[in-house]
N, C-alpha and C positions, 0 to 999 in steps of 0.2 A: 268503299268497296263497290265493285260493279254489281249490277242486279243479280247476275249469276256468275259464280266462280266457274261452273261447268258450262261449256258452250253447247248450243243446240246441236251442232254437228257431232260433237262428242257423244251427246245423249242419244242421238239416232243410230249410232254405230256400236254402242257398248252399253249393256244393260246396267252395269254398276254405275256408270256415268248417268244413265237415264234415271236411275233411282235417286241419285244425288241431286240431279236437276229438279226432279219433282219435290224432293225434300226441301230444297232451297225456296221453293215457291209456296210452301205451306204457310198460311197466314196466322194460324193460332200458335201461341208459344208452346203449349203442351203438345200439340200435334207435330210441330217442327222438332221438338226435343225427342219425341218418340221415333220419328222417321230418321233423324240423324243418328240415334242410338243404334239403328240397324245398318246404316250406310257406312259410318266411320270404320267399324271393324272390317268391312269389305276392302277398304283401301289399305288397311293395315296388313291384311293377308297378301296384298300385292306389294308390300313394302313401300307404298307411296305415303310416307309419313308427312310430307309437306301438304299434300291435298287433305289428308286426314286431319291435320292440325288446323288448317284454315276452315274446314267444314265444322269442326268442333267449336272453334272460336265464333262461328256465326250463330250459335245457339243462344237464345236470350235467357233461358232458364239457367241460373247460376250453378245449381247442383249438378245438372246434367252436363253442362259445359265442363265443369271441373272434373267430373268422372271420366268424360271422354278424353280430356287432355291427359289424365293419368294413364289411360290405355295407350295413348300415343307415346308418352314418355317411356312406358314399359317396353314398347316395341323398339324404340330407339336404343334403350339399354341392351336389349337382346341382340341388336345388330351392331353394337359397340359405337354408336354415335352418342357418346356420353355427354358431350357438350350440349347437344340439342336436347337430350333427355333432361338434363338439369335445368336448361332454359325453360322448357315447357312446364316442368314441375314447379319452378319458382313463379310461373305466371298464374298458377292456380290461386284464386282469390280467397277461398275459405281456408283459414289457418289449419284446421284439423285435417282437411283433405290434402292440403299441400304437404303437411308432415307425413301423411300416409303415402303420398306419391313418392316422396324422397326415400322413405323406408323401402318401398317396393323396388325402386331403382337400385338401392343398395343391396337388397336381397338377390336381385337378378345378377348383379356383379359378383356377389359371393358365390352363387350357384354355378357361375361360369369359371370359378377359380381365380377371379380377378380381385384378390383380397385387399390389395393396396387401394384400389379404386373404391371398393366397398367401405373400407375403414375411413377413407377420406370423406365420403358422403356422410357416414354415420357420425363423424366427429362434430358435424354442424347441427345435428338433430337434438331437439330438446328432450324428446322421448325416444331413446335409441336402443333400449334394451332388447326388443324383439329382433332388431337388425343385428345386434351383437350375437344373439342366439343363432341366427342363420350363419353368421361368420364362423362361430365356434363349430357348428355342425360340419361346415365345409373343411375347416382345418382338421377336424377329426377324420373325415373321409379321406383326406390327403395324407393321413398318417402322422400329422404333427400334433401328438397328444399334449405336449407341453404347452403349445400355443393355444390349443382348444381349452385346456384347463385354465390358462391365464385369462382368456376371454370370458369364460364362464364366471370366473371369480370377480370380474369387473362389472357383472350384471347386478343391479341393485333390486330390480323388480322381481319378486319371487316367481310370479307366473311365467315371466319370460325365461327365467333360469330353468324352471321345470320343462317348458317347451323345448328349450335347447337340449337338455339332457334326454328327453324322450326321443327327440329326432335322432340324436347320436345313438341311443340305445337300439333304435329300430333296425339299424344296419350293422352295429358292432356286436357280433355274436359272442366273441371272446369275453368282453367286459360288460355284457348286457346287465347281469344281475347287480354288479357293483354300481353301474350307472343308475339303475332303477332305485337302488337304495338311496343314492344321493338325491334323486328326484323326489322321493318320498319325504326326505328330510327338508328339502326346499319347499315342498307342498305344505308342510306344517306351518310355514311362515306366511302363507297366503291369507290375507285378511278377509276376503269375501268368502262366506261359507260355501255357497254353491260352486264357486270356482274351485275351491279347495277339494270338495268332494268329487267333482268331475275329474280333477287331476288324479285323485286316488284310484278312481275306477279305471282310468287309462293305464295307470301303473300296474294295477292288478291284472288287467287283460294282457299286458305285455309280459308279465311274469308267467302267465299260463303258456304263452308262446315260447318262453324260455325253458319250459318244462320244469318250472319250480312252483308247482301247485301249492306246496306248503307255505311258501312266502306269499303267494297270491291270496291264499285264504286269510293270512294275517292282515294283509293290506285291505281286503274286502271287509274284514271285521272292523278295522279302523274306520273305513268309509261308512259302515253300518252305524257305529256309535255317533259319528258326525251327523248322519242323516236323521237319526232318531231325535236329535236335538233341534231339528228345524221345526218351525211352526208356520210354514207357508205351503203354497200349492206344489212346490218342487219336492217336498218330502217323499211322497209316494213314488214319483218317478225314479228318484235316487235309490230308494229301498228296493224297487223292482230291479234296477240295474245291479244292485248288490246281490240280490237273490240269484239272478242269472249268472253273475260272476262266480258265486259259490258253486252253482251247478256245473259250470264249465270246468271249475277246478276240481270237481270230483266229489263234492259233498252235497248230496241231495237233502240230507237232514238239515244242514245249516241253511241251504237254499229255501227249504220250506218254512223254516222258522222266520227267516227274513221276509218271505212272501206273506206270512200270516200278519205282519205288521202293516201291510198295504191295505188301505181302505178304499181306494179308487178302483172300481172294477175294470176300467179301461186299462190301467197300468197292470193289474193282475193278469188280465187276458193277454196283454202284450208280452209279459214275462213268460207265460205258459206257451205262447207261440215260439218264443226263444227256446224253451225246453224241448218242444216238439222238433225243432230243427236240429238241435244237438242230438236227440235220441236217434233221429234218422241218419245223421252222419255216422253214428256208432253202429248202425245196422240194427237197432232195436225198433223195428218198424211198428210193431203193435203198440209199444209204449208211446211212440211218436203220434200215432193216430189218436190214442186216448188223451194225450195232452192237448192235442189240437181240438178235439171235441169238447174238452173241458173249457178251453179258452173261449170257444164259440158260445157255450152254454152260459158262462159267466157274463160275457159281453151282452148276450141276448137278454139276460135277466135284469140288466141295469134299468132302473126306473128313471123317468124324466128328471126328477128332482136330484138324482145322483149324477147326472151327466155334467161334467165340467167343460168338455169341449166336444160339440157335435162333430166338428171337422175331424178331430183325432179318432173319434169313435167310428165314423164311417170309413175312414182310411184303414183302420184296423180290421173292420169287417171285410174290406177289399183284400187285404193281405192274407187273412185267414182263408177266404174263398180260394184265392190263387194258390195258397199252400196245399189245400186239399187236392187241387189239380196236380201239383208237383208230387204229391204222395199217392198218385195213382187212383184217386177217387174223383174222377171227372164228373160223374152224375151228382155227387154230393156237393162239389164245388159250384156247379151251375145252380143247384137248388138254393144254396146260401146266397149266391150273387143276386138271384132274382128276388130275394127277400129284403135286400138293402133298400131302404126308403129313399135315400138321396139318389136322384136320377144320374148325376154325373159319376158318382161312385159305383152305382149299379152298372153303368156302361163300362167304366174303367175295369171293374172286376171281370166282366164277361169278355172284354177285349184281351186282358191278360190271360184268362183261362183258355181262350181260343188259341192264343200263341203257344202256351205251355203244352196243351194237348197235341197241337200239330208237331211240336218239337218231340214229343213222346211217341209220335206216329199213330196217335189215336184219332185218326181223321174223322171218323163218324161222330165221336163225342165233340170234337172241335167244331163240326158243323152244327151240332145242337147248340153250342154256346153262341155261335155266329147268328143262328136263327132267332135266338132269344133277345138279341140286341134290337131295340125298338125303332131306330131311325137309320136311314140310308147312310148318312154322313159317318156315323160311328161304325156302321158295318163295313164301310170302305177301309177304315183304319184297322179294323180287326182282320180283314183280308190281307192287308199289308203286313201285319204282325205274323199271320200264318205263313205268308210267303217268305218272310225272314227266317222262320223256323225251318221251312223246307230247304232253304239255301244252307242253313247251318248243318242240316243233315246230309248235305251233298246232293240233294235232289233239285238241281237247277231247273229241269223241265217242269217239275211240279210247282216251283216258285214262280215261273213265268206264267203258267196257267192261272194261278191265283191273282197275279198282277193284271192279267187280261180281264179277269172277272171284276177286279177292283176298278179298272179303268171304265168299263161299261157302266158300272153302278155309280161311279163318280159323276158321270154326265147327268145323272138324274137328281143330284143333290141340289136343293134350292138355295142353300146358304152360300153366298159367293165366297166368303173368306174360307169356309171349310172346304169347298170344292177346290179353291186355288191351292190350299195347303196339301190336299190329297194329291192333286195333279203333280205338285212338286215332288212329293215322296215317290210317287209311281214313276215319274220321269227319271229321277235319280237312280232308282233301282234298275230300270230298263237299261240305262247307260252302263251301269256296273255289270249287268248280265250280258253285255255285248249286243243288246237289242236296240241298235242305233235308230232305226226308223221309228220304232214304237216310242222311244224316248222323245224324238223330235216331234212326233204327233201329240204326245201328252203336253210337251212344253208349248207347242204352238196353240193348242186349245187353251192353255192357261193364259197366254199373252192376249188372246182374243177376249177372254173372260175379264182380265184385269182392266182392259179398256172400257169395260162397262161400269167400273167402280166409280161412284161419284165423289165420295169423300177423298180429299186430296192426300191426307196423311195415310189413309188405308191403302190408297193406290201406290204410294211410295213404298210402304212396308211390303206389300205383296210383290212388287217388282224387285225389291232388295232380296227378298227370300228366293224368288225365282232365279236371280242372277247367280246364286250359289250352285245351281244345277246347270245353268246355260253356258254354252261356249263363250270364249272371250269376245268374239265379234258377232254382231247381229246377222243372222242368216237372211239372205235375200227374200226367202219365203215369208219371213216374219217382219220385214221392214214396215209394211203397211200397218200392222198391229202396233208396232212400237210408236209410229207416228200418231196413231189414234190415242195411245196412252198419254203422249206428250201434248195433246191438243190444248190450245189456249194457254200454254204456259210460257 
């Protein structure tokens, strides 16, 4: 193979090609794999499967190579180049990943209504049951109930049968209850306890959608019995899911009884957050606020030795803070966000709150959330979120003003990767808003910035990300920056 699949001339005229050119030059195996993982999908968007496949094949890391080849095979299946799709799937070295690739190709064929092709691929799979479930779902969608029933009957793996029945039930209003009853019977045959309970919870929630709360309560009770028998860390999460299911089905008494069995305060608080959202949907706003306050109080009371996952706990604090903003309690939301000890979650909460408050047209409170964010980089992304909210509200002028502010602030961000990402997002939105000159300026600034990145894989990644915002061909005004980025390669 030549040193570069992508020529220097191509790279200087096309940012996607430039990103690929840089990725090919990355010396470390991990860095090259990371860069190619960003570049290959860009060629697939262009329907250039040949280049995508060759670039994927150039990756030394076996897992990444196989995963990228799977993506190319899927794209070929979508465009009906089935022969090439199968050829690429068969070229995958890892047995398990090869089987998954063939299954995905079969599922794509099924989703397109090409059932004969899907069945042909499925016939050669050692583990074909999930592919058969997809075929059954499409047969049902096309109105061939007898064929769907026959395909479902041929499935041996209970989890796959449940998956197929749930997929069919999701769209078949007339037979939904009958299908869900069959799914529950199939779920009883699942050997893995957690998988069986998860299926029961899915069935119960679909029964609520079918307006059969009586049957849903029975199914959740079944899941409750199964969950109580567990003796591992999953027990509390499932019982919390059962409690929320009972609540959504209309039985607060059963919900509270199930919730009383939960010992993990994080799971209890998560369930109460679910209660709050349901109360709000029903118009019971006072009850929603009370449930949310209780969720926060329980989570706050958790002692260090009781914490099973700090990550989950901080994420839940973020969700609760953001929900207060959604419940018209902006000041309370900001106060809770500022108490979060994990800085990334603290910033994430304030960013979400700023966006939510802007969407609610509470601009002064949104500014308070913005000002509480401690660093410029994070504040830039909060301004972008606020701009998105203005756009959703139909206030294009207000959205542009916030982007202008974000662009000025972005220039002061010292972290190169954060500034590059921000400039991408700002440029993308300016283009969407019809602010072509401002978009070009943001993109041009980003190109000049990327040229200063020393790490070769980081430079390739930044350029790949920018290429999704940039026009197909390099503009004359940016040619020097592109050449600087490609220096010594």
